[in-house]
C-alpha positions as CSV (number, residue, x, y, z in Angstrom):
1,M,22.1,28.8,2.4
2,E,20.7,32.6,2.4
3,P,19.7,33.1,-1.4
4,G,20.8,36.8,-0.8
5,A,24.1,35.5,-1.0
6,L,23.7,34.0,-4.3
7,R,24.8,37.8,-6.1
8,E,27.0,36.4,-9.1
9,V,25.6,34.8,-12.3
10,V,28.2,32.3,-13.6
11,E,28.1,29.9,-16.8
12,L,28.6,26.5,-16.1
13,Q,30.6,24.5,-19.0
14,Q,30.8,21.4,-20.4
15,P,33.7,19.6,-23.1
16,T,32.8,19.2,-26.4
17,E,34.4,17.5,-29.5
18,T,33.5,19.3,-33.0
19,R,35.3,17.9,-36.2
20,N,37.0,20.5,-38.2
21,A,37.2,20.9,-42.2
22,L,40.5,18.7,-42.1
23,G,38.0,15.9,-39.9
24,E,40.2,16.6,-36.8
25,V,38.4,16.5,-34.1
26,T,39.0,19.6,-31.5
27,Q,37.8,20.4,-28.2
28,S,35.5,23.4,-27.6
29,W,33.3,24.5,-24.4
30,A,29.3,25.0,-24.3
31,T,27.4,26.5,-21.9
32,Y,24.3,24.3,-20.7
33,A,23.6,26.6,-17.4
34,T,23.6,29.8,-16.4
35,R,23.5,30.3,-12.4
36,Y,23.3,32.5,-9.7
37,A,26.4,32.0,-7.3
38,S,27.9,32.8,-4.2
39,V,32.2,33.1,-5.3
40,Q,34.6,34.0,-2.6
41,T,38.2,34.3,-3.0
42,L,39.8,31.8,-0.5
43,R,42.3,33.4,2.7
44,S,45.6,32.8,2.3
45,K,45.0,30.4,5.3
46,E,42.9,28.3,3.2
47,M,44.9,28.4,0.2
48,L,47.5,27.1,2.0
49,N,46.1,23.9,3.5
50,A,44.5,23.3,0.0
51,Q,48.4,23.4,-1.2
52,Q,49.4,21.0,1.5
53,T,47.1,18.7,-0.1
54,G,48.7,19.4,-3.7
55,L,45.6,21.6,-4.9
56,H,45.8,25.0,-6.4
57,I,42.3,26.6,-5.3
58,T,42.2,29.9,-5.4
59,H,38.2,30.6,-5.1
60,K,35.2,28.9,-3.6
61,V,32.3,28.7,-5.7
62,R,28.3,27.7,-3.3
63,L,24.9,27.9,-5.4
64,R,22.4,25.6,-6.1
65,H,22.3,21.8,-6.6
66,V,22.4,21.1,-10.5
67,D,22.8,17.2,-11.3
68,A,24.7,17.5,-14.6
69,L,27.7,19.0,-13.1
70,K,30.8,16.9,-12.8
71,A,34.8,17.4,-12.0
72,S,35.5,17.5,-16.1
73,H,33.5,20.3,-16.3
74,R,34.8,23.8,-16.1
75,I,32.6,27.2,-14.2
76,R,32.8,31.1,-16.3
77,W,32.5,34.1,-13.8
78,R,33.3,37.0,-15.1
79,S,36.0,37.0,-17.4
80,R,37.8,34.0,-15.2
81,L,37.8,29.8,-15.9
82,L,37.7,28.4,-12.8
83,E,38.1,24.2,-12.6
84,I,36.0,22.1,-10.8
85,V,38.1,20.4,-7.7
């Protein structure tokens, strides 16, 4: 992977459970890592291929290996929230 291709800063977030004043459990998101990544908008042909498999994919994110990254986490890029598929 070319180091120059990793130009965007992304935050890796994981779900956390917190309790409010009434003792109810609410889900929130906590950032556990900030990394440089390459974020590309998919071309229409790639989007159509993904939709045929039942997925709604709009971006491709490439970053260096992160041990703790799971499908239940999400990526915050600029003001957008991206689910991991």
